[in-house]
N, C-alpha and C positions, 0 to 999 in steps of 0.2 A: 579596076574591074578585071583586066587580063590577069594580075597576079591572083586575085581570087579565084577566077575560073581555072588557072592552071592548077591552083592548089586543091581545089575541089574535086578536078577531075584527074588527080596525079596518079591514080591506078588505072585509068581507062587506056586499054590498048586495042589491038585488034580483036576481032571476036574470037578467034582461036586461042589467043592468049588468055583471054577472059575466061573461056571454057576449060583450059588447062589449070588456071589457078583455082576456079571452082571445084573440078576434080580433085586436085591435089589437096584442097581444104577439107573436102568430103572425106576423102581416104584418112587424112590425119584424124579427123574427127572418130572415124569409125576404130582407128587404132587406140585412140584414148580410151573409148568406150571399152573395147576389149582389155586393156590395161586395167581400168577401174574395176573390172570384174574380178581380177586376181585379188584374193584376199592379201597375199604379202605386199603387192604394190601399193593397195590401199592403206595397209598398216604402216608402211615406210614412209608414206607420205604424211600421214598423221603424225607419227613420231618426229618427223622432221619440222613440221609446223610447231608441234609443242616445244621442240627444242630451240627453234629459231626466236619463238615469243618467249620463252623463259631467260634465254641468253640475252635478247634485247631489252627485255624489262629489267633485268639485274644491272646491265650497263646503264640504263637510264636512271636507276636510283644511285647508282655509285658514282656517276659523274655528277649528278645534283649534288650530292653530299660532298664530294670532293670540291665542288665549286664553292659551297657553302662555307666549309673549312679554309679554303684558299683565301676567301674574302674576309673572313673573320681574323686570319693570321696577320693579313695586311694591315687590319685595322689595329690588332695589338701590337705589332712591330712599330707602327708610325706614331703611335701615342705613348707606348709603354702603360697601356690602360691598366693593367692588373696591379701596376705599382704606385699610381699617382692617387692623390686625396680625392676624398667624394667631390668637393666642390670643383677641382681640375677637372673631373670626369664630366661634370655636367656642364662646366664651360666649354668643354671640347664640342658639345651640341650647338653649332654655331647658327646664327640667323633664326628663323622660326623654329627650328628643331630643338631648341631649349624651351621655347613656349609649350610645344606639344608635350616635351618630357615632364614638365611642371605638372601639368594636369594629371598625368600618371602617378607621379609622386604625392600630389594632393589627395588623390583617391586613397592611396596606401596609408597615408598619415591621418586619415579622418578616424574619429574614434569609432564610427560605424559606417557601413555602406550606404545608409540612407542619408546621413549627415554629408558623406561624399558627394551622393547625387544632389543634394540640396545646394552644396556649395558650387557645383557646376551649373545648376539651373539659374541660380541667383548669384552670379559672380560680379564682384566689383572691384577686382583687382586688375584685370587685363586691359580694360579701357578706363581712362581717368574721368572720375564724377559720372560716371554710368554704371548701372546693373543690368548686365546682358544675361541672356540663356546661352551657355556655351554650346549644348548639346543641339541647340537650332542654329548657331551661327557657324560652327566650326566641325569639321569632320573628326571628332575625336572619340568615337565610340570604340575604336581598337584601344585605346588607352583604358578606357572604362572596363571592356572584356578582360585586358590583361591584369589590370589591378585586382578585379573579382577573382581571376584564376589564382593570382598569388597569393591572395588572403586566403582562399578556400583550401588549396593544395598543401599537404604537409611537406614544403619545399624550403621553408624559410632558413633551416639549419643548414641546408645545404648550397643555397645560390642566393647572391646578393640581388635586390630589385633591378639594379640597373643592368646586371648580367642576364638576368630573365627578360628584360626588355630588349637588348640587343640581339640575343641569341635567337629570340623568336623571329626577329627580322632576317637574320642571316639564316634560319630555318626557311623562311619564305622563298629565299634566294635558291635554295635546294628545289623547292616546288616549282619555281619560275623556269628554271633551266630543264626540270624533268618535262615541263609541259610544253615547252619549245621543241625538245627531243621528239615528244609524243606527236605533235603537230606536223613536224617534218617526215617521221615515220609513216603516219597515215596518209600523206600526200603522195610518197614516193613507193610505198610497198616494202621498203627494206629499213631495218634499224640502223644501218651504216649511214643513211641519211641523217638521222637524229644525231649520232655521234659526231659527225662533221659539224652540224648546226651548233651544238655545245661546244666544241673546240673553237669555232669562229666566235662565239659569244665571249670565251675567256679571253682570247688573244686579241679580241677588239673591246677589252674592258674599259678602256677610257671614254669609248663611245657608246657602250651599251648599259652602263650602269654607273652609278656614283653612291652606292649605298655604303661603301667602307668609311667615307669620310661626311655623309649626310644621312645617317642612318634614320632619324625619325621622319624624314620627309613623307608626304602623303603619297607619292608616287612609288616609294619603295613598298608600301603597303599594298596598293592597288594593283600594280602592274602584274603581280603573280597571278591574280585573280582574273585579270583581263587576258592573260596568256591561257589560263585554264578554260575560258569561255570560248576562246578561237579555237582551241583543240577540240572541245566539245561541239561547236558548230561545225568544224570540219568534217567531223564524223556524223552529225546529224544530217548533213547535205547528201552523205552517200545515197544511192538508190537501194532499193528493196530491203529496208532494214525491218527486222523483226519488230512487233508491236511492244514487246518488253524492252527491247533495246532502244526503241525510239522514246518511251516514256521515261526511261532511266536517262536518256542522253537529255531530254527536255528538263528534266529535274537538275541535272549538272549545269545546264546553261543558264537557269532561273537563279540557282544559288551563286554562282560565280558572278552572273549580272548583278545581283543584289549587293554582294560584299564588295565589289569594285565600286558601285555606286556610292556606297555607304562610306567608303574609306578615302575617297579625293573628290576635292571641291570642283576639278575640272571634268568630272565623269560625263555631265550632260553634252559637253563639246565633243569628247570622244565618241560617245555613243551615238551623236548626231551624224558623224562622219560614217560610223557603222552602218546607219540607217540609210545613208545614201548609197552606200555600196550595195545593200539589199535592194534599194529602188531601182538603181541602174540595171542590176542583173535581171530583176524581175520584170523590167519594161522590155529588155531584150530576150525576153525568153529564155534566160540560162538557168534559172533556178524554179524549182516547183513553186507556183504561187502560193499552196497551202502551207508550205513549210516556211515560207517568207512571212505569211500573216501570222504564224506561230512566234515567230522571232520578234515581230513588231509588238505583239501582245506581251511577250515577255518584258522587253524593255520598258513598256508603259507600266506593267505590274511592278516590276522591280524599282522603278522611280516613284511610284505612288507609295510603296512600302517604305521608302526611306524618307519620304516626305511626312509620313506619320511619325516614324521614329524620330524626325528632326522638329517635333512640334508643329507640324503643318508649315514647313517652310515654304513660303509663297513663291521664292526664287525658282523652287524645281516646277511649280506649276505653271508659271509663267516662262518657263524654258522653250527655246525653239525646238526641241526633240519632241516634247509633248504634242506641240502644234503640228509639227511635221508628220508625225506618225499619224495623229487623227486625220489628217489632211490627205494621206496617201489612202487609208482606209475607206474614207469617204469617197474620194474620187475613183477608186476602183469600183465602187457599188454604182457609181452614176454611169461609168464608161465600162460596160460589160463586154462589149465586142472590141476590145482595145487590141487582141492578137489575132485578127483575122483580115484578109483582104490582100491585095496586091502589096508590093513594095512601097510604092508611093502613098497608097492608101494608108498602110500601117505606119509610115514615117510621118504623115500628116496626124494621124490619131495620136503618135507618141509625143509630137510637138504640143498638141492641144492638151494632153494628159499633163505634161510637164507645167504648162501654163496654168492649168486648173489647180495643180497641187501647190504652186508657188503663190497664187492669189489667196487659196484657201489657209495656207501655213500663215501669211502676213495678217489676214483678216482674224483668224483665230487668236494669233498671239496678241494682237491688239486689244481684242476684246477681253481676253484673259486678264492682261495687265490692267485695264481700265476698271475691270471688276474687283480685282485685288488690289487696286491703287499701288502697283509695283512698280518702282524705280530704282530698286537695288543693283540692278545689272547694268543700268545706262551707261556707266564707266567702261563697261567692257566693249560695248560697241563703238563709243567714241574713241576707244584705243584702237579698234580695228579699223575705223575710218581715218584716222591719224596715221596709222601704219603703212595703209596702202594709198596714200596720199589723196584721198577723198575730202580733204579740209582739215585745217588746224583745229586745235581744240584748248581750252583754257582750263579743262577739267584736271584737277591734281592727280587724281589716281590713273587716269590716262596717260598723263606726262611721265608719272613715276614708272609706269610700264614700260614707256618709250626708252627711258634713260638706262634701263636694265639691259645688260648684255645678253641675258638669257632669254628676253624676248626679241632680239634681233635676229637677222638673217643667219643661216647656217654658214659658220666659216669654211673658206674653201679647203683649208688644211685637213678637215675632217675627212675628205675623200682621199688624200694622200695617205693618211693613216689607214683607212679601209683598204685601200690598193695594196699597201705593204704585205697584207695578210691573204691577198687574192680575192678577199670577198666582194669587193666592189666590182672587179672584172667578171666573176662568175655571175654576179646579180644581174648586171647588164646583159649578159650573154642569155640568161634564162629569161630574163624580162623581155627581151627583143623577140625571142621565139614565141613565148606565150602571148604576146600582145598581138603579133600577126595572126597566130592561131585563133585568138578571141575576135579579132576584126572580120576573119573570115566567116567563123561561126554567127556572129551576129549579123554579118550580111545575109547569110544564109538563112537565118531565123526569121527576118524581115521580109524574105522573098515571098512570093506567092507560094500558099499552103500547098495547092494542087501540084506545083512544080516540085515542092519538097517531097511529096509522096513518091512522084514518079521517079526522083533521083535514088530515093532510097531503094525503090524496088529494082533499078539499074544497077546499083552497087557503086554508083559514082562518087557519092559524098563519103569521104574518108577522114575529114578533118574533125575531130571531136576534141572538146574540153570538158573534162568533169565539172560537174556543179561545184564540188569543194575546190578545185583548182581555181576557177572563175572567180570563186568568192575570196581567195587569197590573193588572186592577181589584182582585183580591183581595190582590195583594202590595203596592199602594198604601195599602190600608185597613189591613193588619196592620202595616206598616212606619210607618204614620202613628200608630196607637195606641203602638207602641214609642217613637216619637220625643216624644209628648206625655207619657209617663211618664218618659222618661230624655232630658235635654237634649242629652247627647253623641251620640245616636244620630239627630238630626235631620238629619245630613248625607246619611244614606241615604234619608231620606223627601223632603227638599226637592228633590234632584236629580231623583228619580222623578216628583216633582210638576210639574217643568218638561216632562218627556217626557209625561205623561198629559194635562197640560191643552192643550198644543200640538197633541197627536194629536187630541183631542175636537173642538177648532176646526177642524180641518182634514179631519175625517172625514167622508166622506159619508154612512155608516150613522148617525150620531150626529144630523147635520141632517135627515135622512130621517124618523128616528124622531119628532123634535120637530115638525116640520112636520106629519106625519099626525095627532099628537095634537092641534094646534090648527087642523087641517082647513085647511092653506094649501099642502099638497104640490104641488110642481112641480119636476121636473128642473132647470130653468134657476134656480131659486130656491136649490136645494142647491147647484149650481156659484157662484152668486154669494156665498152665505154662506161656504163653505168657503175661499174665495179672498180674499175683500173683508176680512173680519174680521181674519184674521192679518195681512193688509198694513197695516191702520189700526194694530192693536196696535205692529207693529215700527216704524212712522213715529212712533208715541207714544213709544215706549222710546228712540229716536233722537233725539227732540226734547227729552225731558226729562233724560235721562241721560248724553248724549253730553258736554255741557259739564263736568258733574261729574267723569267719566272723564277727561277732558282736564286738568283741574285737578290730580286725583289723579298723573297722569303727570308733571306739573311741578313737584310739590311735593317739594323735596328736604330731606331731614333726615339725621341722622348718629348711629352708635351712640356712646353715652356712658355707660360704667359703670366709672369708675375705681376704685371700692372693690373691685369684683370682680376687676378687672385685677390690682389689687395683691395680692390673696389669692392668685391663681393663681400670680403670681411668687414670693411667699412659699412656696408648696407645692413649686414647681419647685426653688427654692433648699434647702429642707429634704431633699428627696428626693436631689438631687444631693450634699449634704454627707455624708449618712448612708449612700448606696449609690452608690459610684462607677460601676458597672454601669449605673445607670440614667440618666447623663448623656446628653443629645442626644436621640436620636430617640425615646425612650419618655416623655420629660418631660412633654409636655402631654396624653398620652393618659390617664395616671393622674389629672392634676389636673383634667381636663375630666369625668372621672366623679365627683369629689367635686364639682365646680362644679354639675353637673347635679343632685346631691342637695340641695346648698346652695339653688339656685335652686327647688327644688320645696317648700321649707319654707314 
């Protein structure tokens, strides 16, 4: 309590000092108004803004393209991909990656697009003795879309199908890095922050992406769209947006949410975490309620559209995300006076609201599952119960997940690698300051509304947290907890860690708060700190990691797996001898599916 009181009243001094500050501020404001009246000053400011935006945008595009080329070169150097046989290229897609690529190849080899669609809808090759609808069971619309593009566009003479596939994914990495860059830029107000975020993403490549050796994985398709969505939400939460800007931003959020949901089977769990972020901030009055409602609606609409495209996949309708969002919207209608009253009154209402939402979510989820007779996702909850020690399970799928290293706890050496680039230290520094500020703001928002108005009038309350900053703060905390519990989800956290750490180091608000707490506040010091420290870190990263990156680019290897190649050739011969109709264009499609299963063992 004393800490909060001290922070809230940090500018409070004697009456004379307050008057002097007020008079100085008024004088400065008048000077600014006089300067604005001067045409030359206005023109210079506008030119500087245009120059800064152009430079920052150009750097964003360049750094995104360079990252894409860097990752593609590492993939080429590691496998000598351009020189190996077609079967070896397909074998290099390990685990389920080969399975996903086989559907792309199947669509290309089909005599017509309609026959290709029919082969996916009535598939009897993926599961033994069963015919399944792949478009309903798996997130493979991206392979369908790419195959259609490749067949329609006049590019067959210039690029092979496999290169069209992998270059598309490496191109998405350029979009990914650019979206991270823009998010950090939006939060801090300077494109230097975005440059630092991109550098951290590349230097921490082992922990931020694995696209260069697991290209077709669903997360490599989905995470770029997720990053675009976060950037769009960050901009959408800014106050005083123009109506046109707000509508265009909502459209960007909807499209990116839809594409993210369509391309990854874990979409509902990631978006459930995002819905929890919105719920927490809305309950603490840190976000505008109208904008939160829009975001809930976009999540539901995007999921329902994906459900339709996946032939009414009942697992989507029975997801916790759908039940939770509906429950929140219903509970808000039932408790209209949630954000009024004294501190204890509001705290009691908040706890009741939380209880109502939880009960409604469980009730709606059970009702929907009983109506749809849905049991396909039970193994996920059995896995979660076993993982967190809530009871053993004999379920095969759940135990299979428990055996996988990717679904275990995040290894401790991850933090050692992140610390080598100074990312982890910067992240903890920024996180600590913003958490303290968020606690102070939350305490203030839950206090008596009458006291709030009086404090605003007296000018005592100076701790502020922008809505977009609050959103990214809770986002990084919740996804950090998810990454700590499940290693495979670390790529959501580490990429956003780059954004959050770089934003904090370049943010005037963060440095202002810190310098005021240690009684060293000065506008010039803020300017020096927010530019000098990021530049020094960039120089350090270039000095320490540039030679290693050049060595990686010069290191040449070659794909070598003769046993698997021999196995694939044997499968091809067996299929050709037993069914002459499968000679030629279908032979490697089926073999690669078997190879994918073999590599996964």
